[in-house]
C-alpha positions as CSV (number, residue, x, y, z in Angstrom):
1,M,0.0,0.2,-0.1
2,R,0.9,3.5,-1.0
3,P,2.1,5.6,2.3
4,K,-0.4,8.4,3.1
5,V,1.6,12.0,4.0
6,F,-0.2,14.4,6.5
7,V,1.0,18.5,5.4
8,T,0.2,21.1,7.6
9,Q,-0.1,23.9,5.3
10,P,0.7,23.8,1.7
11,I,3.9,23.8,0.4
12,A,5.7,24.4,-3.1
13,E,3.9,22.8,-6.0
14,S,6.5,21.1,-7.8
15,A,7.5,19.4,-4.1
16,L,3.8,18.3,-4.1
17,V,3.9,16.7,-7.8
18,R,7.3,14.4,-6.7
19,L,5.6,13.8,-3.5
20,R,2.3,12.4,-4.8
21,E,4.7,10.1,-7.0
22,I,5.5,7.9,-4.0
23,A,2.7,8.2,-1.6
24,D,-1.3,9.8,-1.0
25,V,-1.3,13.3,0.4
26,E,-3.4,14.8,2.0
27,I,-3.1,18.7,2.8
28,N,-4.7,20.8,5.6
29,Q,-5.2,24.1,2.8
30,D,-5.3,26.3,4.6
31,S,-2.0,29.1,4.6
32,S,-3.3,31.6,6.8
33,R,-2.8,30.5,10.6
34,I,-1.1,27.7,11.9
35,L,-2.9,24.7,12.3
36,A,-4.7,23.7,15.9
37,K,-3.5,21.4,17.6
38,P,-6.6,19.1,17.6
39,K,-6.8,19.1,13.3
40,L,-3.1,18.4,13.8
41,I,-3.9,15.3,15.7
42,Q,-6.4,14.3,13.6
43,G,-4.3,14.6,10.5
44,V,-1.9,12.9,11.6
45,A,-4.0,9.9,13.5
46,R,-4.9,9.6,9.4
47,N,-1.7,9.7,8.0
48,D,1.7,7.6,7.8
49,I,4.3,10.2,7.4
50,L,3.9,14.0,9.4
51,L,5.1,17.4,7.3
52,S,5.6,19.5,9.7
53,L,6.6,23.6,9.4
54,L,8.0,26.0,11.6
55,H,5.5,26.4,14.6
56,D,3.4,22.9,14.4
57,K,3.8,22.0,17.9
58,V,5.0,18.3,17.8
59,D,4.2,17.0,21.1
60,R,3.9,14.0,23.3
61,D,-0.4,14.3,22.5
62,V,0.9,14.5,18.7
63,L,3.1,11.8,18.5
64,A,0.8,9.3,21.0
65,A,-2.1,10.0,18.3
66,N,-0.8,7.7,15.9
67,P,1.3,4.3,17.0
68,N,2.3,3.3,13.6
69,L,3.7,6.8,12.3
70,K,6.7,6.6,10.6
71,A,8.4,9.6,10.6
72,V,7.9,13.6,11.4
73,T,9.5,15.6,8.7
74,S,10.1,19.0,9.3
75,M,10.6,22.1,6.9
76,T,12.6,23.7,9.8
77,I,16.5,23.9,10.4
78,T,16.1,23.5,14.8
79,P,13.2,21.2,15.9
80,D,12.4,23.6,18.4
81,G,8.7,22.9,18.4
82,I,9.1,18.7,18.0
83,D,9.5,16.1,21.2
84,V,12.6,15.0,20.0
85,A,12.6,13.1,23.0
86,E,9.5,11.1,22.5
87,A,10.1,10.7,19.1
88,T,13.2,9.0,19.5
89,A,11.7,6.5,22.8
90,R,8.9,5.9,19.8
91,K,11.6,4.7,17.4
92,I,10.1,8.0,15.0
93,P,12.5,9.2,12.6
94,V,12.8,13.2,13.0
95,T,14.2,14.9,9.8
96,N,14.7,18.9,9.6
97,I,16.6,20.2,6.7
98,P,20.1,22.5,6.4
99,A,21.3,26.1,7.2
100,V,19.7,27.1,4.0
101,V,17.7,30.4,5.3
102,T,20.8,32.6,5.8
103,D,20.3,35.0,2.8
104,A,16.7,35.2,3.0
105,T,16.8,36.2,7.2
106,A,19.5,38.7,6.5
107,D,17.1,40.3,3.6
108,I,14.8,40.8,5.9
109,A,16.4,41.8,9.2
110,F,18.0,44.8,6.8
111,G,14.8,45.2,5.4
112,L,13.0,46.0,8.8
113,L,15.8,48.1,10.1
114,L,15.2,50.1,7.1
115,A,11.8,50.1,7.5
116,V,11.6,50.9,11.3
117,A,14.5,53.9,10.7
118,R,13.4,55.7,7.7
119,R,9.2,54.6,9.0
120,L,8.4,53.1,5.8
121,V,5.1,51.7,7.6
122,E,3.9,55.1,8.7
123,G,4.3,56.6,5.4
124,D,2.3,53.5,4.0
125,K,-0.5,53.9,6.4
126,L,-0.5,57.5,5.7
127,V,-0.7,57.0,2.1
128,R,-3.3,54.8,2.0
129,A,-5.5,56.9,4.6
130,G,-5.4,59.6,2.0
131,A,-3.2,62.0,3.7
132,F,0.3,63.4,1.8
133,P,2.3,65.9,4.0
134,G,4.8,67.0,1.3
135,S,8.0,65.9,0.3
136,Q,10.2,68.3,2.7
137,S,7.6,67.9,5.6
138,N,9.3,66.6,9.0
139,H,5.9,64.8,9.5
140,L,7.4,61.5,9.3
141,A,11.2,62.3,9.7
142,G,13.4,59.3,10.6
143,T,17.0,58.3,11.3
144,G,19.9,58.0,8.5
145,V,21.4,54.3,8.2
146,T,23.9,55.6,5.7
147,G,27.8,56.0,8.4
148,K,25.8,54.6,11.4
149,T,27.0,51.6,13.5
150,L,25.5,48.2,13.7
151,G,26.1,46.0,16.5
152,L,25.7,42.4,15.6
153,V,24.4,40.0,18.6
154,G,25.8,37.0,17.7
155,G,28.5,36.6,14.7
156,G,27.5,33.2,12.7
157,R,26.5,32.7,9.2
158,I,23.0,35.2,9.5
159,G,25.4,37.9,11.0
160,Q,27.9,37.8,9.1
161,A,25.7,38.1,6.0
162,M,23.8,41.0,8.1
163,A,27.3,42.8,8.0
164,R,27.9,42.2,3.8
165,R,24.6,44.4,3.5
166,A,25.7,46.9,6.1
167,A,29.1,47.6,4.5
168,G,27.0,48.7,1.2
169,F,25.7,51.6,3.3
170,G,29.4,52.8,4.6
171,M,28.1,51.2,8.4
172,R,30.8,50.7,11.4
173,I,29.9,47.3,12.3
174,L,30.4,45.7,15.7
175,Y,30.2,42.3,16.8
176,T,29.7,40.0,20.0
177,D,29.7,36.2,20.0
178,P,30.7,33.1,22.5
179,R,33.3,32.4,19.3
180,R,35.3,35.2,17.9
181,M,35.8,34.9,14.2
182,P,39.9,35.1,12.5
183,E,41.3,37.9,12.5
184,S,41.5,37.6,8.5
185,E,37.5,37.4,8.7
186,E,36.6,39.7,10.4
187,Q,39.1,42.4,8.2
188,K,37.2,41.0,5.1
189,L,34.2,41.4,6.4
190,G,35.2,45.2,8.8
191,V,33.8,43.7,11.9
192,I,35.4,44.9,15.6
193,Y,35.0,42.5,18.0
194,T,33.8,43.8,21.4
195,D,31.5,42.3,24.5
196,L,27.4,43.0,24.6
197,D,27.8,46.1,26.8
198,R,29.7,48.4,24.8
199,L,27.7,47.3,21.8
200,L,24.8,48.3,22.9
201,G,26.4,50.9,24.4
202,E,27.8,52.3,20.8
203,S,25.6,50.8,18.4
204,D,22.7,53.3,16.6
205,F,20.8,49.6,15.3
206,V,21.2,46.7,17.5
207,S,20.9,43.1,15.1
208,M,20.3,40.0,17.2
209,H,21.3,37.0,15.5
210,A,21.9,34.4,18.7
211,A,20.9,31.0,18.8
212,L,18.6,29.7,21.4
213,N,19.7,28.3,24.5
214,N,19.8,28.8,28.0
215,E,22.7,31.2,28.2
216,T,20.6,33.4,25.7
217,R,17.0,33.0,26.9
218,H,16.1,37.3,27.7
219,M,19.5,38.4,27.3
220,M,17.7,40.9,26.4
221,S,15.9,42.8,29.3
222,T,16.1,45.7,31.0
223,R,19.6,45.4,32.3
224,Q,20.4,45.6,28.2
225,F,17.6,47.9,26.7
226,A,18.8,51.0,29.5
227,L,22.4,50.1,28.2
228,M,21.6,51.6,24.5
229,K,21.4,54.6,23.5
230,R,17.6,56.5,23.4
231,T,17.9,57.0,19.8
232,A,19.1,53.6,18.9
233,Y,16.6,50.4,17.2
234,I,16.8,47.0,17.9
235,I,15.7,44.1,14.9
236,N,15.6,40.6,16.3
237,T,15.2,37.9,13.4
238,S,16.8,35.3,15.5
239,R,14.3,33.6,17.5
240,G,11.8,35.5,20.3
241,P,12.7,34.2,23.3
242,V,16.0,36.0,23.1
243,I,14.8,39.0,23.8
244,D,12.4,39.5,27.1
245,E,9.1,41.3,25.4
246,P,7.9,42.9,28.4
247,A,11.0,44.7,29.1
248,L,11.0,45.7,25.5
249,A,7.6,46.9,25.9
250,R,8.5,49.3,28.6
251,A,11.5,50.4,27.0
252,L,9.8,51.8,24.3
253,E,7.4,52.9,26.8
254,E,9.7,54.5,28.6
255,G,11.7,56.3,25.7
256,R,14.6,54.2,26.3
257,I,15.2,53.3,22.9
258,A,14.0,54.6,19.3
259,G,11.9,51.4,17.7
260,A,12.4,47.9,17.3
261,G,11.8,45.9,14.0
262,L,10.1,42.2,14.9
263,D,10.4,39.0,12.9
264,V,10.3,36.4,15.8
265,Y,8.5,37.0,19.5
266,E,8.5,35.2,22.3
267,N,5.7,33.5,22.4
268,E,4.5,33.4,18.8
269,P,1.9,33.5,17.3
270,K,1.2,35.2,20.4
271,I,2.1,38.9,20.5
272,E,2.4,41.7,23.3
273,S,0.0,44.1,23.4
274,A,1.2,46.7,24.0
275,L,3.8,46.0,21.0
276,L,0.5,46.5,18.8
277,K,-0.2,49.9,19.3
278,M,3.4,51.1,18.5
279,D,4.1,53.2,15.6
280,N,7.7,52.9,15.8
281,V,7.4,49.1,15.9
282,V,7.8,47.3,12.4
283,L,6.2,43.9,13.1
284,T,6.6,41.0,10.6
285,P,4.7,37.9,11.2
286,H,8.3,35.2,10.7
287,L,9.0,35.9,7.2
288,G,13.0,35.6,7.3
289,S,12.7,31.9,5.0
290,A,9.5,33.6,3.3
291,V,10.8,33.7,-0.1
292,F,9.4,31.3,-3.0
293,E,12.6,30.2,-4.6
294,L,14.1,29.6,-1.3
295,R,10.5,27.5,0.1
296,E,10.5,25.3,-2.6
297,S,13.4,24.3,-2.5
298,M,13.2,23.8,1.4
299,A,10.0,21.7,0.7
300,H,12.2,19.6,-1.9
301,I,14.3,18.7,0.8
302,V,11.7,17.5,2.8
303,V,10.0,15.7,-0.1
304,D,14.0,14.1,-0.1
305,N,13.7,12.9,3.3
306,I,10.5,10.9,2.6
307,H,11.4,9.5,-0.3
308,A,14.4,7.9,1.7
309,I,12.2,6.9,4.5
310,V,9.5,5.4,2.0
311,E,12.2,3.5,0.2
312,G,13.6,1.8,3.7
313,R,16.6,4.0,3.6
314,R,18.2,6.4,6.3
315,P,17.1,10.1,5.9
316,P,19.5,11.9,4.6
317,N,18.8,14.6,7.2
318,C,18.0,12.9,10.3
319,I,17.7,14.7,13.6
320,N,17.6,11.2,16.1
321,M,19.8,8.8,13.5
322,E,19.6,6.6,16.6
323,V,16.2,5.1,15.4
324,F,17.4,3.5,13.0
325,A,20.1,1.3,15.6
326,L,16.8,0.6,17.8
327,G,14.8,-0.8,14.6
328,T,12.0,1.3,12.8
């Protein structure tokens, strides 16, 4: 019998064509919202393989919905929303995708920086409302970007990609990271290594690119916002919990910092209600990898993983390879 695959939201059609060649496919067609847990459980119960997206919470209840579940194939880089330990105990392979979102995420990070600094969203709303204050009006005067100081909290792939973009704007670039780059790489990127406190004190824009772990959770909170310039902005495209969201809202309300551009949130999809009311905050719904070409490539990687599982091979991107030693 052909295996049955449950897809939690529509993915690239070219990937679905490949998937339908090897399996019967059931798709939740609503791409506008995260699939509710009861419906996710129902989909898992009816199918052999789950194809999940980043915001799907594949917890113990979901995994228990089908004792014969053959795999959880995720279109994510880090399996934050999957109970991998429970899946492993149930001998269920969990697959992910490689780190392919570098440039797309850096693009949106710099886009958020420009949008909040130059008040682009406010300007869009004003024009749509029928207002036009004039090209030399100070009504929406914002902050310049060229020649300013950018502080990168995290000097990995995406932080480095952000540095390359900032170089085009003639920015002075500071970075902090637990592991310092080789001096030759720093020179190539034009970045200056420093500690977090100095970075916060000198930067006009602070861009978060830290991996989420116990050390980085709430690494930006009341004390850190107090170190920033009152004219500075914070950008976050890493993971929401690296910022203490209520502390950010207070810093903005008190004028401790000038604004924020956020693509990720501490309790997605919930967002701190105060942030929703602020004109100096630009909010996007976790669009870091939302590029047609990239999403298509990501979907094909997931199909590659499913193809291997269907054929009885070890998938190329398996998080818990030990399940194969245990026997599936």
